[in-house]
N, C-alpha and C positions, 0 to 999 in steps of 0.2 A: 317610756311613758312620761309625758310632760308633767311638770309640777305646777300646781295652781299657784300663781303669783299674786293673789289678792284674796281678801275675805270680805264677806258681806255682813254688815251689822245693822239691824234696825234701830233708829234713834228717834225719840219724840221731836217734833218740830221745835218745841220749846227749848230742848237741849241744843239743837243746832243754832238757834238764834242766840242763845247764851254764849256758845263758843265763838260766834262771830263778834259779839259785843266785847268779849274778854280778850280777843286776839288769838284764841287757841286755833282757830281756823281762818285762813286768809282768803278773801274773795277778790281776785284780781279785777273783776269787772266793776267793782265799786269805784275804781279809779277812772273808769271810762263811761261813756254815755250808756244809759239804760235804753235798750233798743226795743223792748216789748211795748206794744200798744196797751193802753189802759184796759181794753176789753180782755186781753189775755190775762191780766192780773185778776180781773173779775172772774173769769172762767176757772182760774186756778183755785180761788177761794171757794167757788161753787163745788168743784170736784172734791175738795177737802171736806166740805160740809156734807156732801152726799156719801162720803166714805170711799170715794174712788181712789185708785192708786195714781200717783203723780210722777212716777218714774224714779229712777235711781240718781244719786249724786255720786261723783267719782272724786276721791281725794287722794292726795299723795303727800307724805310727810317729807319735807326737805331733808336731805342727807345730814346726818350728824356731822358737825363741823368742828375742827380743832381750832380753839381760840388762841390768841397770841400768847397767853400765859401757859399754854400747854393743856388746859382743861378742855373738856368737850361740851358741846351744847346741842341738844336735840332741836331740830328745826321745826317750824310751824307746819301744820297741814296746809296744803294749797288745794283749794277746790278747783279742779281743772275741768269739771263739767257739772253744770247745774247752777252756775253763778246767777243767771237771770232769774231762775225760780226763787233762790234764796233772797236775792235782792228785792224781788217782787213781794215776798212775804214780809221783809223788813219794812218796805215802803207802806204796805197796806195795814199790817198789824201793829207795827211799832211807830208809825207816823214819820218814818225817816224820809228826808228829801232825796231825790235822785237827779242825775244830770240827764237831760234829754239829748237827742241827736244834735240839737242846736246849742248844746252846752249851757242850757238854761237850767237852773236849779228849781225844781217844782215838787209839789206834793201830789201824790196820786191818791185820791180819795175814792174809796169804794163804799157805796151806800148799801144798806140792808133793810129789807121790808119784813119785819117780824111776822106779820099776819099772813103774808104770801110766801114767806121763807125764800125770798128772791134777792139776788145781788144785782147791782147796777153801778155803772160809773157815775159818780155824783155830777149833777149838772144844776143850773139855776132853778129849773122846775122842781127837781127833787129836793133841793135845799129849802124850798118854800112849802113843801108838802110834809105835814107833821106825821104822816103815816110811815115816813122813812127815817131811819137813823142814818144821817148823811155822811158819817165817817166811822167805819167799823173800828178804827184805832181807838175810839173812845171806849169801846167794850173791853179792849185788851190792855187798857192803861192799868199800871200797878195800883193806882188809887181808886179804880172803878169798883163800885159796889153793885152787885147784881140786883139787890133790893131797890137801891136808889134808881138804877137804870129802868127797872120795871115800873116803879112808881112814876117816874118822869114820863115814860112813854104812855102809860094808861091815862095819866092826867091830860096829856095832849090828845089822846084818842079814847074818849070815854066809852065808845062802843066796843073796844077791844077786850077780849077775854084775858083777865090778868094772869090766871094760872097758865094759860097757853103761851102768853108772851114770856113769862118767866122761864118756862121749859125751853122755849125756842132760843132765848138768849143764853141759857146755860149750855145748850147744845152747840151754839156758835162758839162760846168761849172754849169749849173742849176740843176744837179742831187743832189746837196747839199740842194736844196729847196724841194726835195721829202720828203714826210712825212712818218714817221715810227710810228706805234702804240706802246705806252709805257703803259704796264699794271702796275699800281702802287698799291701795296698791302696796305691795310689800315694801317696807322701807329699805330693803337691801337691793332693790332694783337699781341698775345703773342708769345714768342719765339718758343714754341712747335708747334704752328700752322704754323709759317713761315718755321720752319725746315721741317715739313711734306710737305708743298708746294714745297720747294726746292728739296726734295728727289724725289717727283713725276715728276718733270720737267725733260724732256730728252733733252740732248744737244748732237747733232751729233750722236744720236742713243745710247749713253751711259748713263745708269741710274746714276744719281747723288746720293751721299751718305751723311750721316751725317759728315763724315770726310771731304768731299769736302766743305761742308758748313762751318765747323770749319776752314778749311784752308783759305777760302775766308774771313772770319771774321778776321783772323790773318793778312792776306796780306794787307787789306785796312787800317790797323791801323798804323799810323806813330807816334802818340803821345807816345805810350809805346813800340816802336820798333818792332811792329808786322811784318813790311815789311822785316826786317833783319831776324827775327825769322823764318818766312816762308822759306826764302832762306836757312837758316841753315838746316831745315828739308829736303827740296828738295835736296840740295847739298850733304848731308850726304848719302841719299839713292842712289844717282847717283854714288858717290865715292865708296860706298860699292860694287857696281857692276863693275865700271870702274875706278880703282885708278888713271889711267893716266890722268883723267879729272882734277886733281888738278892744273896742269900747266895752263889749260885753264881758270879756275876760277881766278887764281892769275893774269893772263894777262887781262882778259876781265871784271872783276868785282872788281875794286880796292877798292870800298867802303866796300864790304864784306871781301876782303882780309885783310883789316886793322881793321876789327871788332874783338871782342873777340871770335867769333865762330870758324873762320878758324884754329887758332892755336890748337884748341881742336880736329880738324879733320885730321890734317896733318899725323897722324900715319897711316891712311888708305892707303897712297901712297905705303907702303911696304907690304900690305896685299893682298893675293889672296886666300881668304877663302869664300866659298859660303854656309857654313852651315846655316847661318842666314843672308840673305840679306833683310833687312826690307823695307817695303813700307812706305809712309808717314802715312798711316792708322795705321800701326804697331807702328810707333814712337809716334803718337798722343795717341793711346790707353795706351801705357806703361807710357809715361811722365805724362799724365793726371791722370791715375788711381793711380800711385805711389805717386804723389804729392797732389792730391786733395781728395783722399779717396772716389772717385766716379767712376762709370764705364760706364756711358752713355754719349756719346759725345754731345748729345743735351744739357746736363747740362754744358758742356764746352762752347758751343755757348752762353748760357745764362750768364754764369759767365764773359766771355770776354766782354759781352755787359754791365756788371755792375749789373746784376740781384741780388736783395736781396730776397732770397727765402721766408723770413718771411713776409716782408712788400709788396712784389710783385712790388716794385719800382726799379728804376735803378740808381745806384750811381757810380760816377766817382772813388771813393776810392776802390770800389769792382773791377771795371775793371782794375785799376792799379795793385792792389794786385794779380788779376788773371793772368795778363800777366807776372808779376814777378814770380809767382809760376810755370807757364808753361815753362818759360825760364829756371828756375832751373831744372825742370824735363827733358827738352831737353838736357841741358848740362850734366846731370847725365847719360842720355841715351848714348850720344856720347863719354863719357869718356872712354879712352883706357882701363884702368884697369877694369872697370865695364863690358864693352862690351866683351872683350876677356875672362874675367872670366866666363861670361855667356856661351860663345861658348865652353870653357873648360869643364864646367859642363855637357853640352850635350855630348861631346866626352867621358868624364869619365863614362857616363852611357852606352856607347856603340854606341851612335848615331854619327858615325864618318864621314858620308857623308850626303850631302843635300838630297839624295834620301831616306834616312831613316827618315827624318823629315816630318812627316805626317800632324801634326796639327800646323799651324803657330800661331794660337791664344793660343795654349797650351804653346808654347815658350814665347809668349808675357806675359802671366800671370806668368810664372816661372821667367821672368825677373823682373816683378813687385815685386814678392816676394823677389828676390835678392836685389833690390834697397831699398825696405822697411827695410829688415833685416840689410843691410849695414848702412842705416841711423840710425837705432836703436842701432848700435854697437854690433850686434849679433856675437859671435865667428865665424871666417871664416869657420872652418871645419863644424860646426853645420849648418851654413847658406847654404853652398854648398850642404850638404846632404839633407837639407830641400827642396831646389829648384829642386834638381835631382829627389827626390822621388815624388814631386808634379807633375813635368812634366810627369814622367812615369805613374803615376796614371791618369792624365788628358788624356793621349793618350789612355790608355786601356779602360777608361770609357767614352771617347768621351765628356768630360765635357764642351768643348767650341765649339762644332760642330753645335749645334742648334741655340741658341740665345746667342751669345757670350757676347753682351753688358749686358744683364740681368744677366748672370752668373758672369761676371766681377764685376758688381755692388754689387751683393749679397756677393760674396767672400770677396771683399775688405772691405765692411762694417762689415762683421763678424770678419775679422782680426782686424779691429780697436776696435771692442767691446770686443773680447775675447783674443786677443794677437796672434801673428803670429805662433809661434811654437805650442802652444796649439791647435789652430784651425787646422793647417795642420795635426797634429797627429790624431785629432778626425775625420776629413774627410777621411783620408786614412784608418783608422780602420773601418769606416762605409762603404766605397766604396769597399774595398778589404778584406772582411772577408774570412775565410777558404773555405766557400762554393763557393766563386767566382772562386777559382783556380780549384776546383774539379768538380763543376757543371756547372756554367755559362760560364766560358772561353772556355772549350772544345766545347760547343754548338756554341758560337760566332765564333769559328774558322772553322765552316762549311761554307766556302766561297771560291770563286775562284779568289778573287782580290789579286794580289801580292802587291798591295798598301794598303791593309787593315792594320789598326793599330796593329793587332795581329801578322801579319807576320813581320812587321817592328820591333815590340818589340822583337820577337823571334830572329831576326838577331842581334839586339843590345845585346840580352842576350848571344848569341854565341860569340860576340866580347868581351864583358865584362868578360866572363868566360874562355876566351882563347882557345876556341874549334878549332880543325883542320877541314878543309873542308872534305866533304864526301869522304871517302876512301883515303884521303891525309895523307902521313906520316909526311911531314914537312910544308906544306902550310896551314896557319891558315885562318879562316874565315875573320879576319881583312885584311890579305894580299889579299884575293880574292876581298873583297869589295873595297879596296883602289886601286886595279889594274884592274883585269878583272876576272869575274867569270861567270859561267853558272848556270842557275837554272835548275837542272836535275829533271826529274820525276822518282821517285823510281819505280813506275809501269809505264813504258814508255808509252807515249801518243799514239804511233802508235798501241801498243797492245790493249789499251783501246778503241781507235777509231774503231779498227777491231771488237770489241765486241758490237759496236753500241752506245757507250757512247758519249754524247754531250760534247761540249767544257767546259761548266760549271761543268761537272762531272770529267773529266780527269785533269782539271787544278786546282783542290782543293789545297789549300796551304799546307794541310797535306800530299800532295804527292810531295812537293818541298824540295829539298836539294841544298845547295850551293856546287859546286864542280869545279875542274879544267876542262878546255875545253877538254883536251886530255882524261880525264876519261869519261866525258860525251859522247864524240865521240866513245870511245871504247865500251861503253855499248850499245849505239845506241838504236835499237828497240828490244833488246833481252828481253824476258819475265823474270820476277824476279826469277823464279825457275831455269832458266838456268844460269844467271850470278851470282846468289848467290851460286850455286853449284860450279861454276868456282872459286869464291872467297874462298870457303872452301878448294878447292884443292891448291890454291895459297899459303895459309898459312900453308900447310902441305908439302911443298917442291915443289909444282907445279910452272908452269910458271907465272911470274908477268904480268897479263893481265890488271889489274886495279890499278894504283898507285904503290907506293913502299912499302906498308905494307907487311911484311913477317911473322909476328907472330900472332898466333890465339888470344892471349890475347890482343894484340895491336889493332887488327881488331875489336874485340868485344867492346873494349873501344871506338873506333872511332864511331861505330854504336850507342852506347849508347849516346855519346856526340851529335850525330846528331838525337837523338830521334827515331832511327830506331830499332825495336825489334831485338835483336841479335838471336832470335830463328829462323830467316830466314836462318841463316847459317846452321842450323840443318835440313833444308829441310821442316820446318813447315811454308809453304807459305799460309797465310790466303787469303780468298777472298778479293777483293778490298775494299768493304765497311767495313769489319772487320778490315782490316789494317788501314784505315782512322780513325776509332774510337779509335784504340789503339794508333796511333801516335798523335792524337789530345790531348789525356790525357797526353802523355809523353811530348809534347811540352808545354802544360799548366804548368806542374810541373817544367820544365826548366825555364819558364818565372817567376814562383813563386820564384825559387831559386835565379834568377837574381835580382828580385825586393828586396828581403830581403838582398841582398848583396850591395845594393845601399847606 
């Protein structure tokens, strides 16, 4: 029979707020944007006023940790579910400011109508209406007098019943006596179990992750600078998407602006590049894996708690060291040279737009490789080639699509044991033997997904090898991808649909070529036997119907560059399935040529 590993205790809201103010209980989300709409805060207060339940909170006390002097220190409680509700109460009842999604510091003011006993989000009209108390925080102020509040309200509203107003305001003040159930997890639970509980808890319908738990652990730590570290992670991710946000950080968060982190991020203000816009999960994965030689974020949670994996005890020295290493990893991640070199590596492989980046975790581990190689003093050219080839292999083999943490952990441990360059070469030789290019890859390319890693790699190959667009004399695939391109069906889809083929059949990636819009429009729904015959005439003095190629040799070279059999020019038009089979083999060989050129 299983043993219950938690207990439930009802606590008055007033007690919970006191715990938060005194630091007895830590709310990770205070460090991050408050994501509730103001209307949800209003609804929460109304539920409390009506005496309705508002759900449970889940808390876990950090493990007791052994300090450097040998004494023990009991950890704070961490509120791992219910942060938004408690933050909402602090904002509405105590008048605390919160950070919005845009990282603006604002006050959420909830108004109350005593005569109608109704809550509403304060707005200009309400603020002008004497029938409303436009900020309930006034009622909960420690200096507030119920008599004075009643007198002030009835003076402004002579028709109001003074006794009724007094009773209503007294009822409002008493909502802080309402009890909320706090589920406290047993303090002897191991980190792995608490992590599993955390992940299974849903907050506002969004499943929590190990990265969320790790970020919560970082945020509530002030001893080792975790609160600033978490902001560094959040702010960098925001700046990568919206560089103009820098001015707001400098104005609204002076503590962070004067820290060592912001000078390392200022370079983002001049960057408008979306090839790699990391999330906080990406940053944690890269920083943790590169610095700690581990790949599972639950290990990060344990180490930040001071876990000694050998003794199973918790030690302050390990927590301090772990925060220091994570900070080093984050600073390495945000370093301008490192970050821009990583994006340059992606571009140099042909992945020139964010649309060609199919596997975010493949980028993450390539960045791990780069940072490890950089720290080891690996020659720049060798390191760039290593990261470039690893990323391409990871995309083609889907190395990090299933269980990325397990794959990260395995790869980084093998790198530590066998050496970076040696391990990379061994894995690539094993994952991409000659049989992959001629046997497996053509089969994998039997897909209709234009976002498949094989079609993304094919487009990158065309960029890297300098190919021109289909039937283009001057416009390259790079030009098309960076500006505007059409994905043309070599066997037009209208022709194939007329033959009864379903979407998954006529949209095969082996039927796709990148071309100029005007060429795509000119071909339209003409069957291949017709427009290839017209192309043959075009290069023997006929009218230029499709692009500007006028020579037969140039046209055949263009077809070969686009992996289209040039025998089509000779009138040898195969059936659709035979064409797909031929073209998959040609596309796979182009990808092979590309990979060996990396």
